[in-house]
Steps between C-alpha positions, in 0.01 A plus 500: 500500500495854365133521402384442855803646678548203730640150515239248398678209669825439685686182593535400863788670681839342437392272213677690221828522691502121545443409134662784303849438363683837508740561209373188323216408265160458662199332342180706518170345396175694465193281459174678412175304481199727469505736799749282694870592488772287658867598519792264551869573557738209449209257522359636827157661490519850644159647407151360441272794415148504361373823347152578630437828314287417193618824334856368465541336156624140481710580190765761432862581429797310643794726587822487702550788743750625756355747750673826588779508751879479495674398176405141429598245240272211405569223252241268350546174314293207378167683514220263400126558465294182524123505442311305765257235384 
C-alpha cells in the first residue's frame, strides 16, 4: 500500500501457492463492506482486513495495477462491479 509504505495484510504462508493456477485464469474477488475488505482467489478467502484509521475514506477510485519489477504481462477478463445491498 503505497500511501503507508507497508503491507496492510498478508495471507498465511503457503496459501497462495496452493490455490493459484499458474499460466491459467484465476478468479479474484474483492469484497468491500464499509471498512472491512475481504479478498478471495479461486473461491478461497486469503485476506480479511478491517481498516481502523478513520482518516481513510470509504469511497474512492478502482484501478488495476502491476507493481514494479521484471517485465510482467497481466490479462484481465470478465470484470464485474456489483453493489452490495
